[in-house]
N, C-alpha and C positions, 0 to 999 in steps of 0.2 A: 479396528485393531486397538488393543489396550496395551500400554506400556507401564513399566515399573521402573522408575529411576532410583539409583542409590548412590550413596557417597560415604567415604569413611573419613574420620580424623584420627591422627596418631598422637602418641604420647611424647615422642621425642623426634628431633630433627637435627642433623649436623650443622654446626655454626658456619661451617664453610659451605654448606649446601652440596657437599660431595658425598652423597649416600652411595655406598658400594653394592646396593641392591642384594646384599647377602646378610646384612645385619638386621635383625628384627627392630622395628620401630615401636611396636605395640599399638594396638587398636583401642583407642579411647571410646569411640562411639561410631555408630552406623545410622544413617538416615535412609528411609524407604519412602517413596511416594508413588502411588498409582494414578493414572490419568483420571480415574473416577472416584478418587479419595477426596475427603473434605480437608484432611491435614496429614502431614507426614507421620510416619511411625518411627520411633527412635529406639535403638538398642545400645546398651552402655554398660560400662563397668558400674555396678551398683552395690549398695549395702543391702542387708536384710530388709531394711525399711523401704528400699527403692531409691534411695538418695544417690546421686552420682558420686563415686568415689575417684580419688586421685590415683588411679592405677590403670593398667591395661586390662581389657576384657579377658577373662580366663577361658580355658578350653571349653568348659560347659556353656558359657555365654556365647562363644563363637559358634558351637554346635547348634545352639538354639537358633541362631540367626540362619545358619546354613540349612537347617531343617525347614524353616519358613521359606527360604529362598527357593528350595526344591518344590515346596507346595505352591507358591506363587507362580512358578515357571509354568505350570499346567494352564494357567489363565492369562498371563501377562507375558510380554516380551521384555526382557531385562535390558536395561540400558544405564550406561555411566558416561563420565567425562574423564577420559584417560584411565579407565579402569583396567584396560588390558595391560598397561605398562605399570600402573601403580597400585590401585585399590585391591585387585585380586592377589597380586604378588605380595603386598603387605600382609594380607590375611593368611596367604599360604606360608609365609615365614613364621607367623605366629602359631600356625596349626599344620606343621609340616606333614602329619600323617594323612591329611586330607588334600594334599597338593594336586592330586589328579582330578579331584572334584573341582577345585578352584580353576585349574587350567581348562577343564571342559566349559565352565561357565564363561571364562574369560575369552575364549575363541569363538564361542557360539552366542555371545550377547552382542548388543549394539553399542558401539562407542563412537558417537559423531566426531570426536576429536580425531580419532584414528582415521575415519573416513575422509575427513578434511586433509589429514596429513598425506594420506595415500594419493589423494587427487592433486593437491597443491605442492607437496613437498615440504611443507612446514606446519607445525602445530598452531593452534589458536586457542586462546583462553575462553573459559566458560562465559565470563562476563561480557567478553566482546561480542560473542554470537547472541547472547540473550539481548543485549542492547540493540543489536542489528535487527532483531526480530521484534523489537518493541516491547520486551518483557522486562519486569523490574530487576531481574538478576539477583546477585548475591546480596546477602544481609549487609547493609552498609553501616550499621551502627555498633561500634564498640568491640568488634573482633574481625580478625582476618585469618586466613589460612596459616601464615606465618605466626601469628599470635596464639592460636589454638593450643598447641602442645603445652606451652608454658601456663596458660591459663588453666588448662585441665589439671596439670600436675602440681602447680604451685599456687593457684588462685583460690578464691572463695567458692562456696557452694553456688552463689549467684554467677560467678564466672563460668562454672561448669554448665549451669543451666543455659547460659547465653551460647556457649559452645554447641549444646544440643539443639538450640534454635538455629544456629549457623548451619550445621550439618543437615538439618532437616530442610532448610532453604535451598541448600545446594542440590539435594536430591529433587526437590520440587522444580527448581530451575532446569535441571537436566531433563526431566520428563516433559516439561513445557516446551523445551527447545525441539524435541523429537516430535511432540504432538503438532505444534504450530508449523514446524519446518516441513512435515509431510503434507499438511493441508495447503501450505503455500507452493510445495514441491521444490523448494530451494531453501538453503541457509544462507544468511547474509551477515556480514560484519565489516567494520571499517578497519583497514590495516593501520599500523602505527603512523604511516604517512598521510592518513586521512582519506585513502581511496576506498571505495566501496569494493568488496570482494564477494564471491558467491560460488556455490557448488549446487548442482542439481540434487534434489533429496526427496523424489516421489516415493521411493522404496528404500528404506534404510537397509544397509547391508550389515551382515555380522562381520566380526573382525576377520574370520577366516575368509569370507567372501571378498572383503576389502583387498586381500592380497592378490586377487585377480585384476585390480584396476591397473591399467598400464602405468608404469612408473614415469612421473614428470621429470623433465630435464632440470635438475638442480645443480648442474656443473658450475653455475656462478656462485654457488655458496661456498663458504670457507667451513670445512668439517661439518658437512650436513648430517643430520641424523639419518639412521637407517631404519628400515621397516623391522629388520630382525631384532634391532635392539629394543623393540616394544614387546616382542613375544618369545625372545629366546629361552625365557625361564620355563616355558610350557613344554618344551622339547619337541615342538611341532617339526 
């Protein structure tokens, strides 16, 4: 089985972290990585010369990505980390006339974080699971998800190139997690308290299939997240 990991970075993010999920954030760049690829492929807002530009990807650039995603979907199983709730929704807000296509991909792709959430009742970060599986994880030098929007919009060309490296590494980490996890038949991570956690992962489920997992008892939580909050934008 071949998998295709993808990840996006955005051009803006609310200072209070309170995104209303209706306001477009702008997609600055997208990383793709196949299990049998040598390196990630990146899509981004670019000038005529191909240099990364401090703006959001336009409609034509996003259409190019969607066209490639449709093409790759014939050969690969698409996967993301929190793509159901975030990546596909962000792209849909930037490209609203294609919202049905994004919703279809969102529900029918593999999102290991959503499967963890449906199984355990809480989400887990990409890096925690990567480290739990013995993978390098996120790019650790010079950029973070919180830094990326400002670096893209206000930084230098070198800053934007670093963001492209960052998004590519996140796509690689995502596909590596699925690849290694399926071979081990489990996903592992350490909780914030330091305890090892795991879920079975012999056959990854699509997001729609994850909705059939029996809901865990999260009555002990204060204001727990709901499954519907991840996919309500798809009108499922």
